[in-house]
Legacy VTK file of the C-alpha trace (Angstrom):
# vtk DataFile Version 3.0
C-alpha trace
ASCII
DATASET POLYDATA
POINTS 85 float
-3.420 -12.437 11.731
-6.693 -10.315 11.828
-9.449 -12.493 13.536
-11.728 -11.725 10.531
-8.914 -12.518 7.875
-10.336 -14.705 4.721
-7.330 -16.473 4.650
-6.803 -19.590 6.499
-4.389 -22.607 6.261
-2.191 -22.785 3.470
-3.907 -19.828 1.732
-1.926 -17.260 4.203
1.667 -18.875 3.563
0.812 -18.786 -0.317
-0.244 -14.931 -0.212
2.801 -13.806 1.945
4.951 -15.641 -0.544
3.348 -14.016 -3.586
3.534 -10.943 -2.133
7.072 -11.080 -1.296
8.005 -12.068 -4.584
6.194 -9.141 -6.142
7.202 -6.460 -3.455
10.913 -7.276 -3.524
11.213 -7.471 -7.134
13.873 -5.146 -8.110
11.896 -4.054 -11.456
8.728 -3.055 -9.431
7.605 0.336 -8.473
6.082 -0.184 -5.224
3.517 2.534 -4.194
1.777 2.847 -0.732
-1.065 4.997 1.029
0.747 5.305 4.290
3.832 2.984 3.549
5.382 3.010 7.144
1.873 1.225 8.477
2.126 -1.422 5.656
6.070 -1.885 5.891
6.024 -2.664 9.779
3.330 -5.483 9.299
5.217 -6.998 6.029
8.585 -6.743 7.779
7.250 -8.842 10.789
6.219 -11.327 8.047
9.909 -11.499 6.836
9.283 -9.092 3.725
11.707 -5.978 4.019
11.307 -3.352 1.230
13.791 -1.206 0.449
12.302 1.337 -1.540
8.687 2.554 -1.835
6.513 5.847 -2.874
3.855 7.025 -0.317
1.068 8.726 -1.760
0.497 10.272 1.371
4.004 11.761 2.196
3.759 12.905 -1.981
0.696 14.643 -1.739
2.150 16.582 1.367
5.126 17.687 -0.458
3.214 18.887 -3.100
0.730 20.824 -0.769
0.979 20.935 2.812
-2.722 20.933 3.727
-3.312 18.015 1.223
-5.917 15.629 2.882
-4.519 12.511 4.535
-6.719 9.783 3.432
-6.682 7.915 0.192
-10.359 8.447 -0.299
-10.143 11.917 -0.013
-6.836 12.173 -2.451
-8.557 10.196 -5.027
-11.592 12.349 -4.836
-9.452 15.474 -5.179
-7.193 14.290 -8.156
-9.536 11.802 -9.948
-12.580 13.315 -9.482
-13.201 13.053 -13.733
-12.740 9.435 -13.509
-14.594 8.599 -10.579
-17.613 10.537 -12.249
-17.160 7.830 -15.133
-17.604 4.731 -12.786
LINES 1 86
85 0 1 2 3 4 5 6 7 8 9 10 11 12 13 14 15 16 17 18 19 20 21 22 23 24 25 26 27 28 29 30 31 32 33 34 35 36 37 38 39 40 41 42 43 44 45 46 47 48 49 50 51 52 53 54 55 56 57 58 59 60 61 62 63 64 65 66 67 68 69 70 71 72 73 74 75 76 77 78 79 80 81 82 83 84
């Protein structure tokens, strides 16, 4: 519903349908960064996730002073891989 969304017409509904199928697949492992933020928008669209993994929470469990952003976590844990890009 963002005013600058590239989706219009049937694309939005098709995208939500696809996301619903993927994200509610019991065989899938769903991983988000800051999951509560995304889950509230998905739930509003009828996609109710039962189980998710959250990289922000996992990082804090590993180390209390871990960065909050995905960008900073990526730099910290995947610095070598980023250099290869």
